[in-house]
N, C-alpha and C positions, 0 to 999 in steps of 0.2 A: 504494500500500499504506500502510495506517495504521500508523505506528510511533511511538507516543506517548513512548517512552523515549529516542528519538534526540535527539541534540544536534547541531546544524549550526552551524559556526563559519566566518565569512568571513575566514580567516587561513591563512597558510602555516606549516609547521613547519620549524625549523632548529636550528642549534647554540646560538643565543642570540636574544633578542628584538631586533627592529629592523624593517627593511624590506628587501625584495628585489625585483628586476626580474623580472616574469613575462612569458614569451614565449608568448602565446596563439595557437595554431595552429588554433583552432576553424574548422570542425567536424571536423577530421581526427583528433582524439584523440592529438595529438602534443605538446601544450603542455608547457612545461618551464621550470624555473628555471636549468637548466644552459646557460650561454652557448655552450659548445662544441657541444652538441647543437643549439642554435638555429642556430648558424652552418652546420652541416652540413645542416640542413633548408632553410635559406635557399639554400644552394648547389644543392639539388635542386629549387628552384623554389617552395617553399612560402613563403607570406607570413604574417607574424605581426602581431598587435596587441600592443605591449609597454606594460606599465604596472607601477608599484610597488604592492606589497601588504604589509600588516602581517605580521610574523613573530612567532610565539611558540614555545615549546618543547613537546615531547611531555610532558616532566615537568610543566610548568604546566597543560596541558590535562588530564592524568590527575589531578593533585592537585585540581583543581576539579570534574571531571566523571566520573571513572572509579570503578568499585567497587574494593574492596580486592583482589579477585581478578579478574584478566584472563586468561581461559582461551585466548583466541585473538586474535592481533593480525596484521593484514595491512598491510604497508607496500608501496605501489606508487607510487613518486614519480619515475619516469623518470630514474633515475641519481643522484638526490640522497639516496639511502637513508642514506649515512654521515652526512650532516648531521642528518637526523631522528633517527637512532639516537644520535648524540653529544649531542643535546639531551634525552635521556631519563634518568630516574632508575630504573635497572633493579633496584635494591634495594628500591623502594617497593611492589612488588606481587609476588604469588606468581608463581613461575616457571611458564611454560606453553609454548605452541607459537607459532611464527611462520610466516608464509607470505610468500614474496617472489618477485619476478620475477628470474630469474637474469641476464637481459640487458636493457639499456635498450632499450625499444621503438623509439625514434628512431634509434639508431645500431647496435644489435645487439652493442655491446661488453659484455663481462662487467661486472656491477655489484656483485658480492658480496664480492670479495676484501678490500676495505678494511674492511667492517663485520661480516662473518659471525664472525670469530674473537672479537670482543667479546661477541656474544650467546652463543656456545658456552661461553666462559669464565665467563659469568654463570649457566650452568646451563640455558639455554633450549634447546629441541629444535626442529629444523626439521621441519615436517610436509610439506614438498614445495615445489614451485615451479611457476610458470607459464611455459610456453614462449613 
């Protein structure tokens, strides 16, 4: 699909800029930055290729690449949503909707209790979740 307005960045998003260890479980779709999720996957027999990647914040990416109004934001980062959300500047853009995964795919553990209240307090509305 031709999407000329897309911007693709080879970075991870987190609370602050730096580097993080990525646990690549390709081709299974279970890759993660979360060490506990990686340990559980290893215990189930999955093998990962681990390497460090550069980290920036959602605030920095939005400041450089996002329009003033973001109508829809999907965050699906396998259990590290709290880190991505903590690295955002929620006052910089018009309030809108978010879509999230209610449970980490790799572990099945709930993933929203730590970060959902900060979005609701900021005036954002949940438009659903992926099972």
